C-alpha angles and dihedrals in degrees: 000000000000116000114218120199131219090261094054116152129197086252088062093057117106113242092241093053120090129224121211139168123220122195125206087246088067097253115139130186144167121247126242091212093159086078093055120109120256089253092055094047089058097043118097111260092232089061092049092052096089090056093055119092133189114255090217108042102011095233115148132223102050122186109265115216132185114199126198135187112262132188112319092021095280118142117245133176112268097173138000135182123237093035115244 
């Protein structure tokens, strides 16, 4: 299991792990981070959070989650911001 720190950037994420955003309204989506600028790729995800907005309701500050494959191939939460 990979341990992600509070200053995790998209560049720190393992290629097999998945990044998603979850809004308070219940909407969840994956992130097309390959389109991000170089500066954004090296900025801690927790600092980018205020810039992110829900595609459904427009609310900002979604929960950021990195999922990884666990035992048996099932996805599990490896990191989340804000911490639960």
